[in-house]
C-alpha angles and dihedrals in degrees: 000000000000110000097179091115088074092067101034093118092269096294116149119226131216096007127138124244111279120261141173124283106253134176110221141162092254113115117266130190117204111216096189116121138069115354130177112254142188127179121207123190091227138010092251089061095048115107118266118233094015087139093065114104092231095053113127109238096163092116092054125097130244120254129180117239122239094048146122100238097214088061088062099052099272108122121325137281118249129200128206128157099200115340117091112242089222134051115287104242107127130242092007126092131193122283087230091076115155107234125197117199116202127191130183130183111202139164127235121204120249089241089073092065110132094359124132110249137184128210113214132197114188093193137000120173115240112334133342130194109204134205130177119197088343096308116117112234101182145266133297123220130173103060099215099041130081124261123196130192128194106235098177109138092017100063113076137190111263124013121019135172122214117193125186126182109202121194123202091214131039137143085277089067089073087062095046105060094134121158098264145081118303101237117167124199147086091296102167133051127296120207145166119223127191110227113204120209108263091019133139103280091162141004132187118191121201112195114172129181127212106211091192098057100021090234132129139218120212128190129164120202104209139143116300114285095021120142131193139205133203105178093186087059096044094251119136124179095330124167111281095210096061134078112246117202118214123199095216135011135161107251119229120242137142088260092054111012095192111184131185124202113236122190118203120194145181125179088268106039143021125204135178135213137179109236129199124193115227138133121212118202142155108231124179091343095311130110107234135182117196091353099306133102109250130208123211114228089178150156134206108240126203121187106246141144123185092224103029104034113208091005113094116177115231093242089056091050091051092050093049093048090049088051089053091051091051088056094050096251107153102174142052131195107201096227113230110336139021110286127232108296093249092061092068091047087059092045088056092049101042097034125251134154104235130202100198109210127205121240094257135118128142097173094139091072087073084081090065095043087260091297108157093012108164093221092084100028113102090211089071097045095099091052092051093049091044091056094047095048093049091053096046094045094047096047105029095109097058115106090200091065104084100158138032118221120203094214138276140288096347096131110231140290150130095291091060090048089051090053090053092048093049093048092052091049092052099038120014093172096084131057122238122244130193123149093206094067096078091165091056091228094146105010132074102220133049108238131186140175124226097346110173124249091255093050092048090052090049091051090048091055092051127074125248142094123327112298120222131178099220087185128018141138099040104225097208117144115320102007171330108229127188098047093130091053092051090050091052088056092050090053095044100049116044092203090063101078102181131260152227125277116230101259155359105205143023106241095219116152112221111249112172108299096344139051123253125222138179115328094023092103098049097263110172090210120034145136101233117219095346084109088064095079110118142121089235128045119248091272089052095253107150117250121218087264089069092059089048092049092049091053093048094046093042111136095217123062121199120204137168136216145130093015094306141099116234118212115195121193112218095177117117098215110005132082125217099249089117095053127104124194120218120191133193134182115218134190129176089265107033152352101248099178145017140166148160137244137174116254116242110263092250118182120236113289092011135106136222138183140224130184120264111264121253110258133167123268113261132192119228129006118354134164129207110212122191120191125190116209139171124236090273091055096253109154109240098179143329139204140184140205131186110239097176136029129226110254118247114258111259119233110266134193113273126219122226123248119235139177125242123222090257091057097257116131124230127209114172106298093348131098122199125193116230102226099068100002092243126158109249103169136026109184105307093340118104114210142150125225156329099223129171109262127188101155129094129181099263118255119224088259089055094044102043100035107181090207097041132324108276091186091056090055092048091050094046087053089052097237091146094054108044113162119214127224123185108223095180148331118207132185123203140159093284102042143284135315121204118194117195141166122213116195140151121239119263098028141076093227115116146161115221118203132197114192116189112197125201129180123206144135093298094054135259114335127198128199109195126196122185122194122183124223126202135016103310115195100179135066121234131255090221144333119224144084136277132217133184116224135183113284091235092073092090101135113087130193126172143169108220138071118340172013092214135036119285139189130188094268096034111052108105090108098055126082132191110260147109114294139176131201142138126258090250093050091052090068124093111215099223109181090235108046114244144132110320145143100051116160118203142214093014119178099176130020128181128184115191141181121117089351128346154213130240120202124189124184136224093246103328140329141189122237144192122190121189143150092244137048129253086250090057090053090046092056096047124088094176129046088234089062094061108106122221109227126203091241135060114239111213121195117197108195130197088188139353129194118258124249107240121173103265097137083082108352143018123340126233121309112258094252090062096055124099107228123202103255140115114303133186126188140147145204141179125229124201130177115232 
C-alpha cells in the first residue's frame, strides 16, 4: 500500500471545501457508537484489505467512537510539552507508527437512494485514510478540524461498511506539537448528512451592532434565492443577500449573551442559527466590542477528560463552562486548536469572549534553533492555509468568537503571514492574534506570554496596539501568586486588556486512586508533571486558585472610608441594580449582628456609596464584612474593615522556672526536656517542640523555577537539613530561656534562636528571636516553629483568614472570620505533593479531640496542621506516597514565601520573599 500520504506536508486529500456547522432539516445519521478495532504497532503489520466489505473482523475488539484509543487499553498515552516524541526530519515520521484500523457496519434508509450525501469527521488524530464500501474516499489531516467527503454514488441504501485507518504519526504531527498528551484516535463525532440539491451548503451571518444608535445590521450570505426569518426582530422571509437595518437590538456580550434565532431557507432545506449582535474594533489603540474597551478575565482551555482523553462529553463541557462563569471568567482562548463544535455553541449561550486558535504548533523546532520550521517553508504553505480556512469557515457564525489566532509557539514566517492575510480577506470583522509576531507585522494585537508585572506596566505606559497576555499566571500546583497585582495593572493601563491564565485543567489521567502524568507510561521522552498545571484538578474539582481568581476577577469591589461603604462596578456593560449587599459583624467569639441592603445602581465603570450599617458596640477585635451577590446568591465581590482592635495583653504575674531531679524543667503546667529544651507536656497534653522551622515541601513553582531553580538553591544551602544544637537552657524567677543554634552540615551558616518562655494565667507564652550567622545568599521558604501534637486533635477552629488556604501573594479570596474544619479537610490534594493548606492572619487557633490546644498570636500567625511532616511531602511524588503519621504536625509561621508563577513565568514579587535577617515573634499556648 502506498503510504506517501503520511509525508505529503500535512495536506488532506479528497476532502470537500470547508463550511460552517449548521443545523438543518436535512436527514443526518450519527455513526458514533461501537466500532470494530485493531491496533498494529506499525503500518507494515496492519492487515491488508481491511477496507473491503467482506473482510473478516470477527477477531477484532470493540471500541467506542469517538475515543482516544490509548485511554481504552490500546497502546499508551505519552506526554511532552515541547520536544517531539520522534526524530525531527520533516515531513517524515518513524516506521514504528502505531496504526489503528476501524470498521463500522451501518444501515442507510431506502429513502436515501440517489441522494447526495456527505461523510463528516469532526476530529481524527493525527491522520485518517477513509474507505466506504471498499472505495477509497481520501485522507484527513489537521486533527482538530473537520474533514468532509462526498460519498454520493458510493453510499447505498441498506448495508454499508466504513473503514478508517488512523495513524498516530503523520507529517501533520509536526504541526501539532501542543503541550498535551499525544492521544491518537477518532476522538470527535462521525456523521452522514444528506445534501439536497439547492440546499444550504454554507451560510455566513453578519450581525453588527451600532453602539451609538442601539441599532443592528443583519445580513446572511447564503445560496442564491435563500431567504431568512428572525421573528423576534420582525423579519419574515426577507432576502438573505441584503443588509437589513434594525432600529433596536440587544447587543451580545458575556454579561448579557443575547441571542436571536434566525432561520435560513431555500426551497430544498431550512436551517437555524443563534445570532448575536456585536461589533469588534480597534479604536485609538484599544480593543473594543460594541464601543467599549473590554478586559479579558480569561483562561486557556484544553479539551481533556481524565478517563476519556480528548473526548469531553457535552454535559461535562456545560458544567465546566458554568463553573467558569461562577468564578467570573469571561474569556477563553482555545489552546491550541479549535474545540469541539458544541463548545462554541455553549460559549454563545453562556457568554464568553473567545479567541479561536488554529490547530498549529511547531514548538519542537526550538530544539533545532528553528531550523526546518514549517512556518517559513513554502512546501507547508498549503497546509497552513488549509488549517486556517477550516477553522474560520467552521466557526465564523459564532458571536462569542471575537478574534482569530493563527496558532501557538510556531516562531514566525511567511506561512503565518499568509494565514493572517487570508483570514482578513474572508472575515474582516475580527482582529488577528498570534503571540509569535512580536513586531505586529501581520497581527492586530500585541500578545505576550508570562511577562512580569514590571514589564506589563512598562508596556502599558508605552503606545502601541492593544496588549494581551495570551498566557500568564501559570496555575501549576500550589499557585499562581500575583494575580491581584496583574489585575491592578490591567485596571491602571487601558492598553493592558487582560489575559488568559495557563490553564484551565490538570491533565492527569486517572490511574486507580491517583492521577498519572508524564513518564508514568514509560515514555522515553516526557515532561513529567508539567501537564498538571490547571485551575481545576483532573476531575474538575476547583483548586484554591479558582477561589483566588474569582475574588480577583470579581465584578463588584467593596471599600470603606469616612463612615461609608464604597461600591465599585467593574462590569463593562451592566449596572448593579441586580446586586444585594449582605453584611455581618464578626468577633473571635461570635457574630453579633448582620443585615442586608440594596447596592446603589452604579453604572459600569463607576462607583457609589452607602452609609455604614448600624451595628452594636463591641469590645475588642471585630470585623465588618460586606458581600455583594446576585439574585441567585452568586458572590460578586466582598470587602472587609476592622471596626475594633484587639486589646493589648495586660501584664500578668509570671511563674518561676525550676529543674526536676531527672533534669526536666518545669514552668507552671509545662514540662521541658533537657537535651534540646523542647516542650514535651502542657498540663495533660503531650507534645514535642516547638522547633525553628524554615523548610517547606517545595511547590512546583519552587521546584521548576523557569528563571532558575529556587529549590536547588535552598537545598544547596541545606535549609531542608538543619541540625539543632542546644546552647543553653536557663531557669529564673520569671520563666525559662532556651538558646539554640540551627545549621546545615558543611557550612558556617546558621540561625541562632532565643526562646523566652513565660507561664501565667493565659497559658504558656513564647517570645522567639532569630538571628542569622554567616553570609547567606538565599531567601527562606518560611520562618516559624513546628510542634508535634497527639493525632486525636483533629478538630480545628480558628479566627483569622479563611475558609481556604492563603499565601502572601494569593489571599484575595480569604476573609477574616471564625472557621471550623478538620485536619484532613485542611489539606489540598495537589496531584504532585507539595506545600499546601496554609491559613493566614490567625489570631486564635484551637485543636480539639480528647483534650486540646489553644494558640494565640502576637499579633497574628499563619498555620498548617497535617498528619505528615513537610519532609514527608517533600519525598512524595504521588499523593499515595504521603504517609499518615500518628501525630499532627503543627507549623506556626511568622512569614511564608509567596507562590509566584516561576514554573513557567515570573517568581514572587520581592515584597513576598522571606529574607534572611533578624526576626522576633511570639505566641501563647494553652491546654484545653
